[in-house]
N, C-alpha and C positions, 0 to 999 in steps of 0.2 A: 787547434778548435778541430777535437774530435767531431765523429759522428753526433752524440749525443746535443754540443754544442750549439750545432746547426740546426738541430732539430727544434731545441731550446728557443733559439732565435726566430723559427719558423711560426711556432705554434703560439709566443708568448702575448704578440699586440691580440691574436685573436681571443685569447681567452682576457686581455683587460679589458677589452670591446666586449664581452660578450656579457650580459646584465643577469644570465641565470635563464632556468624555465620561466617563462609566459604565464600569469594564470591563465585555467581555464573560464570559458564561458561561462561554465555554472558559477562560479565563484562570483561571477561579476552581477550577477542576475540579483544578489540580494541577499539577504539573510535563508537561511534552510526553511523548507517547507515541509510538513508532514500533510498528507494526502490521508482524509480518514472517510469511507466510501460506508453509506447506510443505504442496504436496502432492503425494503420489509414488503413481504406479500401477502396477500388477501388483507388487508387493514383497510377495513371500510370507512374506520372513524376518522382516519387520517390525511389530509391532501398533498401534493407535495410541495405548496406554497410553505405551510404549516412545518413541515419537515427541513425545507430551505432555512426557515425562519429561528430554528432552535439553536444555531451556533451563530455569533457573529463576532464583529470586531471588538466589541464592548466586553466578550466573554473571554478571549484571547490578548487582552491588554497587558496582564502581566506577564504574559510567557516569553521566553527568548527564542522563538520561530512561529513562523505562520501558520496556521491551519485551517486547511481546506478540508470541509465537507462535502463531498458529492453524495448528494440523497435521489434515491429512485424507489418510486414503488411500482411491483409486478404483480401483474393479473393473475399469474398463473404459476403455481408451484410444483407443478410434475417435474419429475427425476431430469428430463430432456430440456425444459424452459430453463428450469433451475441452474443446472450446468453452464447451460447457452448466456444467459444473460451474467453469471460469474465473471466467466470465460471471457465474454465481449468487454466487460467491466473492468478486469486487470490486463486484459491488452490494448486497451483505448487510453488509459491514464494509468499514470505510476502511483499507484497505491500502498500505502505503507499498512494499511487494516483492515481488516471489514467487520459491519455489527450487519448482523443480520436477525429478521423476525418474522414470524409466518403465524398463519391463524389455524397449523394445521397440527395434530398429533400422533404423525408419522415420525418414528426415530431414523426412517433412512434419510432423512433432511439431514441430521446430526452427522450420520457415518459420512453421508458425501461432501459435506462440506469439511469435515477431519480429514477426509482424502485430497480437496483440493488445497488445505491448508497445507498437510507434507510436502505435495509436491512444488508448492510453488514458493513454501517459507513465508507464507502471509498470516499473520495471527487473524482469526477469524472468530469474535465473539458472538454467540447465540444469543439472543436475548428474550423470545419469548416462540412458543408454540411450538415444533417438532425440532426446530434448531437448537433448543436449550435443554434440550434430554440427555440425560446422563447414561454414557454408554456403558455396556457391561467391561468390566474388566478384560486385558488384554494380555494377562499373566498368562504362563506356561502349566499346564496342566499336566498330570500326571498318569 
C-alpha cells in the first residue's frame, strides 16, 4: 500500500463518523424575523401605546416570517437628536427597515435620513413632515 492508501485508512473513519456542519444557533431559534422600527417625532396626537398596538399577531397571521415592530416617539427632531436616536436604535437592535415621520417642514431631515440609509444599507421611509420631502435631483450638471 502506498502513501495514499495509508492516508485513506486514517481519514476514512473520521469521515464516516462526521455528520456534517452543525446548524447555527440562529437556525435553531425558529422562523426568520423582520424587525421594522417606527420613529415618530413631534406627534402629539399619538401615544406610544397606540403606536405599539398598530401591529399585532393577527396582522401577521398569513406571513411566512415574524414581523416585529419597534415603536419610538421623539420629542426633539433637531439634527443632533435625530442622528443620535436613529444611530442608537440601529446599534441596539437588528433593524431591517425604518419608518420615520415628524411635524417639521425641514428638507434637511430627509437629507440626513438619506445619508444614514446610504451608509447603513437600511431602507428608511419618510411618511410625514420633513422626512417625506422629495429631494432635488442628484444628476450631473454641465
